C-alpha positions in Angstrom: 4.4 -68.8 62.8 4.0 -66.4 59.9 2.3 -68.8 57.4 0.5 -72.1 57.5 1.3 -72.9 53.9 3.8 -71.8 51.2 3.3 -72.9 47.6 6.8 -73.4 46.2 6.9 -73.3 42.4 3.8 -71.2 41.9 4.9 -69.8 38.5 5.0 -73.3 36.9 2.1 -74.9 35.0 0.9 -77.0 37.9 1.8 -74.4 40.5 -0.5 -71.9 38.9 -3.3 -74.4 38.9 -2.7 -75.1 42.6 -2.6 -71.4 43.4 -5.9 -70.8 41.7 -7.5 -73.7 43.5 -6.3 -72.5 46.9 -7.4 -69.0 46.2 -10.9 -70.3 45.3 -11.3 -73.1 47.9 -8.9 -72.7 50.9 -10.5 -71.6 54.2 -10.7 -67.8 54.5 -8.5 -67.8 57.5 -5.6 -69.8 55.9 -2.4 -67.8 56.0 -0.5 -68.7 52.9 2.0 -67.4 50.4 3.4 -68.3 47.0 7.1 -68.6 46.3 9.6 -68.9 43.5 12.8 -67.4 42.2 11.4 -64.7 39.8 9.6 -61.8 41.5 8.0 -60.5 38.3 6.5 -63.9 37.5 5.2 -64.3 41.0 3.6 -60.9 40.8 1.8 -62.0 37.7 0.5 -65.2 39.3 -0.6 -63.2 42.4 -2.4 -60.6 40.3 -4.3 -63.3 38.4 -5.8 -64.6 41.6 -9.1 -63.4 42.9 -8.6 -59.8 44.0 -10.1 -60.4 47.5 -7.1 -62.6 48.3 -4.0 -60.5 48.8 -1.4 -63.3 48.7 2.2 -62.5 49.7 5.1 -63.9 47.6 8.5 -65.0 48.7 11.7 -65.1 46.7 13.9 -68.2 47.0 16.0 -70.4 44.8 16.0 -74.2 44.7 19.8 -74.3 44.6 20.4 -71.6 47.3 20.0 -73.6 50.5 20.1 -70.5 52.8 17.1 -69.0 50.9 15.2 -72.3 51.1 15.8 -72.7 54.8 14.7 -69.1 55.4 11.5 -69.7 53.5 10.8 -73.0 55.2 11.3 -71.5 58.7 8.4 -69.1 58.0 5.7 -71.8 57.5 4.2 -75.0 58.9 3.9 -76.7 55.5 5.4 -76.4 52.0 3.8 -77.6 48.8 6.4 -78.2 46.1 5.6 -78.3 42.4 9.2 -77.8 41.2 10.5 -80.8 39.2 12.3 -82.7 38.1 12.6 -83.3 41.8 15.8 -85.3 41.5 17.4 -82.1 40.0 15.7 -79.4 42.1 13.9 -81.0 45.1 16.5 -82.4 47.5 17.5 -79.3 49.4 13.9 -78.4 50.1 13.1 -81.8 51.5 16.3 -81.6 53.7 15.2 -78.2 55.1 11.7 -79.4 55.9 13.0 -82.6 57.6 15.6 -80.7 59.6 13.3 -77.8 60.7 10.3 -80.1 61.4 8.0 -78.7 58.7 5.4 -80.7 56.8 5.8 -81.1 53.0 3.8 -82.5 50.1 4.6 -82.8 46.4 3.5 -84.6 43.2 6.7 -86.4 42.3 6.6 -89.7 40.4 10.3 -90.3 40.7 10.9 -93.5 42.7 14.7 -93.3 42.6 14.6 -89.8 44.2 12.1 -90.9 46.9 14.4 -93.9 47.7 17.3 -91.5 48.3 15.1 -89.3 50.5 14.1 -92.3 52.6 17.7 -93.2 53.1 18.9 -89.7 53.8 16.1 -88.0 55.6 13.6 -90.4 57.1 15.3 -90.7 60.5 15.8 -86.9 60.6 12.1 -86.3 59.8 11.0 -88.8 62.4 13.1 -87.0 65.0 11.8 -83.5 64.0 8.3 -84.9 63.5 8.2 -83.5 59.9 5.7 -85.3 57.8 7.2 -85.5 54.3 4.5 -86.9 52.0 5.5 -87.5 48.4 3.2 -88.5 45.5 0.1 -86.4 46.4 -1.2 -86.2 42.8 -2.4 -88.7 40.3 0.9 -90.3 41.2 -0.2 -92.0 43.5 -3.3 -90.9 45.4 -5.9 -93.0 43.4 -3.9 -96.2 43.8 -2.7 -95.6 47.3 -6.0 -94.4 48.8 -8.0 -96.9 46.6 -6.0 -99.9 47.9 -6.3 -98.6 51.5 -10.1 -98.4 51.0 -10.2 -101.9 49.6 -8.4 -103.2 52.7 -10.8 -101.3 55.0 -13.7 -102.8 53.1 -12.5 -106.4 53.5 -11.1 -105.7 57.0 -8.5 -108.5 56.7 -5.1 -109.1 55.2 -5.0 -109.3 51.4 -4.0 -112.2 49.2 -4.2 -110.2 45.9 -5.1 -106.8 44.6 -5.3 -105.6 41.0 -5.6 -102.0 39.8 -7.2 -101.6 36.4 -7.6 -98.3 34.5 -11.0 -98.7 32.9 -10.9 -95.3 31.2 -8.5 -92.3 31.1 -8.2 -89.2 29.1 -5.8 -86.3 29.8 -2.7 -84.4 28.6 0.9 -84.2 29.6 2.9 -81.1 30.6 6.5 -80.1 29.8 7.4 -80.6 33.4 6.2 -84.2 33.4 8.2 -85.1 30.3 11.2 -83.4 31.8 10.9 -85.7 34.9 10.5 -88.8 32.8 13.6 -88.0 30.8 15.6 -87.2 34.0 14.6 -90.6 35.3 15.9 -92.3 32.2 19.1 -90.3 32.4 19.7 -91.6 35.9 19.0 -95.2 34.9 21.5 -94.8 32.1 24.2 -93.6 34.4 23.5 -95.7 37.4 22.8 -99.5 37.1 21.5 -99.5 40.6 18.8 -97.0 39.7 17.7 -99.3 36.9 17.5 -102.1 39.4 15.3 -100.0 41.8 12.9 -99.4 38.9 12.2 -103.2 38.8 11.8 -103.6 42.6 8.5 -103.5 44.3 10.3 -102.8 47.5 12.3 -99.9 46.1 11.1 -97.5 48.8 11.9 -100.0 51.6 15.7 -99.9 51.6 16.1 -102.6 54.2 13.6 -105.0 52.6 14.4 -107.9 50.3 14.4 -107.2 46.6 11.1 -108.2 45.1 10.7 -108.0 41.4 8.0 -105.8 40.0 4.9 -107.7 38.6 5.6 -108.6 34.9 4.2 -106.2 32.4 2.2 -108.4 29.9 -1.1 -108.7 28.1 -3.6 -110.7 30.1 -7.3 -111.3 30.5 -9.0 -110.0 33.7 -11.9 -112.3 34.4 -13.4 -110.1 37.1 -13.8 -107.2 34.7 -14.2 -109.4 31.6 -11.6 -107.3 29.8 -8.2 -107.7 28.2 -5.5 -105.7 29.8 -2.2 -104.0 28.8 0.7 -102.7 30.9 0.2 -99.4 32.7 3.3 -97.2 32.9 2.5 -95.7 36.3 3.0 -99.1 38.0 6.7 -98.0 38.3 5.8 -95.5 41.0 2.4 -96.8 42.3 3.6 -100.3 43.2 6.6 -99.2 45.4 4.4 -96.5 47.1 1.7 -99.1 47.9 4.3 -101.4 49.5 5.8 -98.5 51.5 2.3 -97.7 52.8 1.8 -101.3 53.9 5.1 -101.2 55.7 4.3 -97.9 57.4 0.9 -99.3 58.5 2.6 -102.3 60.2 2.0 -104.6 57.2 -1.8 -104.3 57.7 -2.4 -105.5 54.2 -0.3 -108.6 54.9 3.4 -109.6 54.4 3.0 -111.4 51.0 0.0 -109.9 49.2 0.4 -109.6 45.4 -0.4 -106.3 43.7 -0.3 -105.3 40.1 -1.6 -102.6 37.7 -2.8 -102.7 34.1 -5.0 -100.8 31.6 -8.2 -102.2 30.3 -8.4 -102.6 26.5 -11.4 -103.3 24.2 -9.7 -106.4 22.6 -6.7 -108.5 22.8 -5.3 -106.9 19.6 -5.7 -103.4 21.1 -4.0 -104.6 24.3 -1.1 -106.1 22.3 -0.7 -102.8 20.4 -0.6 -100.8 23.6 2.0 -103.1 25.1 4.1 -102.9 21.9 3.9 -99.1 21.9 4.9 -98.9 25.5 7.8 -101.2 25.0 9.0 -99.2 22.0 8.7 -95.9 23.8 10.6 -97.2 26.9 13.3 -98.6 24.6 13.6 -95.3 22.7 13.9 -93.2 25.8 16.6 -95.5 27.2 18.8 -94.1 24.4 20.6 -90.9 25.3 20.6 -89.4 21.7 16.8 -89.8 21.5 16.3 -88.2 24.9 18.3 -85.2 23.6 16.0 -85.0 20.6 12.9 -85.2 22.8 14.2 -82.4 25.0 14.6 -80.1 21.9 11.1 -80.7 20.5 9.1 -81.2 23.7 6.8 -78.7 25.3 9.1 -76.8 27.8 8.5 -77.1 31.5 6.0 -74.5 32.7 3.5 -75.3 29.9 0.9 -77.9 29.5 -2.6 -78.8 28.2 -5.1 -76.1 27.4 -8.1 -75.3 29.6 -10.3 -77.1 27.1 -8.1 -80.2 27.1 -8.1 -80.3 30.9 -11.9 -80.0 31.1 -12.3 -82.9 28.6 -10.2 -85.1 30.8 -11.5 -87.9 33.0 -10.6 -91.3 34.5 -12.0 -94.3 36.2 -9.9 -96.8 38.1 -11.1 -100.1 39.5 -9.1 -101.9 42.3 -10.4 -105.4 43.0 -8.9 -107.9 45.4 -9.3 -110.9 47.6 -8.7 -111.3 51.4 -6.9 -114.2 52.8 -10.2 -115.7 53.8 -11.5 -115.7 50.2 -13.9 -112.7 50.4 -13.6 -110.3 47.5 -14.5 -106.7 46.9 -13.7 -103.8 44.5 -13.2 -100.1 44.8 -13.9 -97.6 42.1 -11.9 -94.3 42.0 -13.1 -91.8 39.4 -13.1 -88.1 38.5 -14.4 -85.9 35.7 -11.1 -83.9 35.6 -7.9 -84.4 33.6 -5.9 -86.8 35.8 -2.5 -85.2 35.3 -3.3 -81.6 36.0 -6.9 -80.7 36.7 -7.2 -83.6 39.1 -3.6 -83.5 40.4 -3.8 -79.9 41.4 -6.9 -80.6 43.4 -5.4 -83.7 45.1 -2.2 -81.8 45.9 -3.9 -78.8 47.4 -6.4 -80.9 49.4 -3.6 -83.1 50.7 -1.8 -80.0 52.1 -5.0 -78.7 53.6 -5.7 -82.1 55.1 -2.3 -82.3 56.8 -2.8 -78.8 58.2 -6.4 -78.9 59.3 -7.4 -82.6 59.7 -4.4 -84.7 60.8 -2.9 -83.6 64.1 0.9 -83.3 64.4 2.6 -85.5 67.0 3.5 -82.3 68.9 -0.2 -81.5 69.2 -1.8 -84.8 70.2 -0.5 -88.1 71.6 -0.6 -91.1 69.2 -0.9 -88.7 66.2 0.8 -89.6 62.9 4.6 -89.5 63.3 7.0 -87.8 61.1 9.2 -89.4 58.4 9.2 -89.9 54.6 5.6 -91.0 54.3 2.8 -91.8 51.8 -0.7 -90.4 51.4 -2.5 -93.4 52.7 -0.2 -94.0 55.6 -0.7 -90.5 56.9 -4.2 -89.2 56.0 -6.2 -91.8 54.2 -9.7 -91.4 55.7 -9.8 -87.6 56.0 -8.3 -87.1 52.6 -10.8 -89.4 51.0 -13.6 -87.3 52.5 -12.0 -84.1 51.4 -11.6 -85.3 47.8 -15.2 -86.6 47.8 -16.4 -83.1 48.6 -14.5 -81.8 45.5 -16.4 -84.3 43.2 -13.8 -87.1 43.1 -15.6 -90.5 43.6 -14.6 -93.4 45.9 -17.1 -96.3 46.0 -16.9 -99.9 47.2 -18.9 -103.0 46.5 -18.5 -106.7 47.4 -17.8 -109.4 44.8 -18.8 -113.0 44.8 -16.1 -115.2 46.4 -14.3 -117.6 44.2 
């Protein structure tokens, strides 16, 4: 095959970060290319990469299915950074599923993933394509962190709680565009709004399970007040899909929720009120139109200085069915949304290519389908990310 990896969307904000990371850190023998619809922009991205890496570029269009299929046919794996994925991503996923090619992205759009599960999971299983969504800050810290908690306790779980102890980072125009697209869909389609409140949204045949309530609460384990965390909308369904793909290794009735730590109850109440107001505002179509006019356009994002100032620390603590307790800390000294996400996405792609055998290559290897990071490459991806400076640590807690 001509290429091992093609980076689709290399001219966008996150795409350029991923290209730079691959140029600096990918194995010297990796055969890869960048791709997009604008030759002049691709040439500028290529020319900005280290001169010793003469990276080819490929022209294709997200709404020209023939060009996408031709691109996919030339590679083993595609990285996609082109969002909003609900608008621009479906034909590429379809091509990868049909042609048996692996795929990773950084989507945080649960309604789009649900449609992909319904439309393409069986096709990808048959072709052995591994389509792995959510390989950025959505949802690798939560998904791999909970997997590691389960490995530490080595038993089904009764409860697990993700807490964001600290986080600092910026937002790109592409992320805001995806959020507004999600609210557009919920406004048009009542079923999409229902999926947003369903922990089993990515398990189309499972019973509807309401999302954990978003409220201010006190976390006794961390001795901290907590406020709602907006990313639970994607993290919770992904965690439950991972559990199902792993044969319900975590258990069939474990409770999982997410929240942000706050220095006081007052601060937690203010965070919760601000989130409620923001969600209510973006639910109104006229306000979404205003946000689109004034927002940073897709393709732009935080400055280099802002990314370098970013960091996060997440704690996931939980209890096994036998009463034993433990916690996992996931942390990084990079901006979670872009500096960290570009590393996670690139390393997930390299992990699939180099560390996780395809079913065609080894018996009992990971099968194809619409999958999740932890159900496909948990242990090798954790080791890769540790080598980049991302931290995963575990410790026991006293039993209650």
